[in-house]
C-alpha positions as CSV (number, residue, x, y, z in Angstrom):
1,X,-130.7,-2.9,15.9
2,X,-128.5,-0.7,18.0
3,X,-126.5,-1.9,21.0
4,X,-128.9,0.1,23.2
5,X,-131.9,-1.7,21.8
6,X,-130.2,-5.0,22.1
7,X,-129.3,-4.4,25.7
8,X,-132.8,-3.4,26.6
9,X,-134.5,-6.3,24.7
10,X,-132.0,-9.0,25.9
11,X,-132.6,-8.0,29.5
12,X,-136.2,-9.1,29.1
13,X,-135.0,-12.6,28.7
14,X,-132.5,-12.5,31.6
15,X,-133.6,-15.0,34.3
16,X,-131.0,-15.8,36.9
17,X,-130.6,-15.7,40.7
18,X,-130.6,-12.2,42.2
19,X,-130.8,-10.4,38.8
20,X,-129.8,-6.8,39.1
21,X,-127.5,-7.6,42.0
22,X,-125.5,-10.4,40.5
23,X,-122.6,-9.7,38.2
24,X,-121.0,-13.0,38.9
25,X,-123.6,-15.2,37.2
26,X,-123.5,-13.5,33.7
27,X,-119.7,-13.1,34.0
28,X,-119.3,-16.9,34.4
29,X,-121.8,-17.4,31.6
30,X,-119.7,-15.2,29.4
31,X,-116.6,-17.2,30.1
32,X,-118.5,-20.4,29.3
33,X,-119.9,-19.1,26.0
34,X,-116.5,-17.8,24.9
35,X,-115.2,-21.3,25.6
36,X,-117.8,-22.7,23.3
37,X,-116.7,-20.3,20.5
38,X,-113.1,-21.4,21.0
39,X,-114.2,-25.0,20.9
40,X,-116.0,-24.6,17.6
41,X,-113.0,-23.1,16.0
42,X,-110.7,-25.8,17.5
43,X,-113.0,-28.5,16.0
44,X,-113.0,-26.6,12.7
45,X,-109.2,-27.1,12.6
46,X,-109.2,-30.6,13.9
47,X,-112.2,-32.1,12.2
48,X,-112.9,-30.0,9.1
49,X,-109.4,-29.1,7.9
50,X,-110.3,-25.3,8.3
51,X,-113.2,-25.7,5.8
52,X,-115.7,-23.0,6.6
53,X,-119.2,-23.6,5.2
54,X,-122.7,-22.3,5.9
55,X,-123.3,-25.0,8.6
56,X,-120.2,-23.9,10.5
57,X,-121.0,-20.2,10.2
58,X,-124.6,-20.8,11.5
59,X,-123.3,-22.7,14.5
60,X,-120.7,-20.1,15.2
61,X,-123.2,-17.3,14.8
62,X,-125.4,-18.9,17.5
63,X,-122.5,-19.1,19.9
64,X,-121.4,-15.5,19.2
65,X,-125.0,-14.5,19.9
66,X,-124.8,-16.1,23.3
67,X,-121.5,-14.3,23.9
68,X,-123.3,-11.0,23.0
69,X,-126.2,-11.8,25.3
70,X,-123.9,-12.3,28.3
71,X,-121.9,-9.2,27.5
72,X,-125.2,-7.3,27.6
73,X,-126.1,-8.8,31.0
74,X,-122.6,-8.0,32.5
75,X,-122.9,-4.4,31.2
76,X,-126.4,-4.1,32.6
77,X,-125.4,-5.5,36.0
78,X,-122.7,-2.8,36.2
79,X,-124.8,0.0,34.8
80,X,-122.6,0.2,31.7
81,X,-124.0,1.1,28.3
82,X,-123.1,-1.3,25.5
83,X,-123.5,1.6,23.1
84,X,-121.0,3.8,24.9
85,X,-118.7,0.9,25.4
86,X,-118.6,0.2,21.7
87,X,-118.0,4.0,20.9
88,X,-115.2,4.2,23.5
89,X,-113.6,1.1,22.1
90,X,-113.6,2.4,18.5
91,X,-112.2,5.7,19.7
92,X,-109.4,3.9,21.5
93,X,-108.6,1.7,18.5
94,X,-108.7,4.7,16.1
95,X,-106.3,6.5,18.4
96,X,-103.9,3.6,18.5
97,X,-104.1,3.2,14.8
98,X,-103.3,6.9,14.2
99,X,-100.4,6.6,16.5
100,X,-99.2,3.3,15.1
101,X,-99.7,1.6,18.5
102,X,-102.0,-1.3,17.6
103,X,-99.3,-3.8,18.6
104,X,-98.3,-4.2,22.2
105,X,-99.5,-5.6,25.4
106,X,-100.8,-2.7,27.5
107,X,-104.3,-1.1,27.6
108,X,-102.7,2.3,27.9
109,X,-100.6,2.5,24.7
């Protein structure tokens, strides 16, 4: 599945107030789901001594899927293509790598 296909299909399941005019709702949802990913990793360290097994991976995959869904909705609300966003990001990272500028703290390195 491409990002374009995912963005289109995921939109069919988007049900929230003022959809198509509400970037706040999916942005808040994205923050919440990222927090759930972080929480799973924290508990991996605290409760599982960093032991990654199939059960952990399955749970993490579900949370990452939720993150992906919210990214798709934020992109759609702003009229941004996930496909183009992914391509642009890879181009940026390749350029930084070629220039030995992967380290640092600025978007414009």
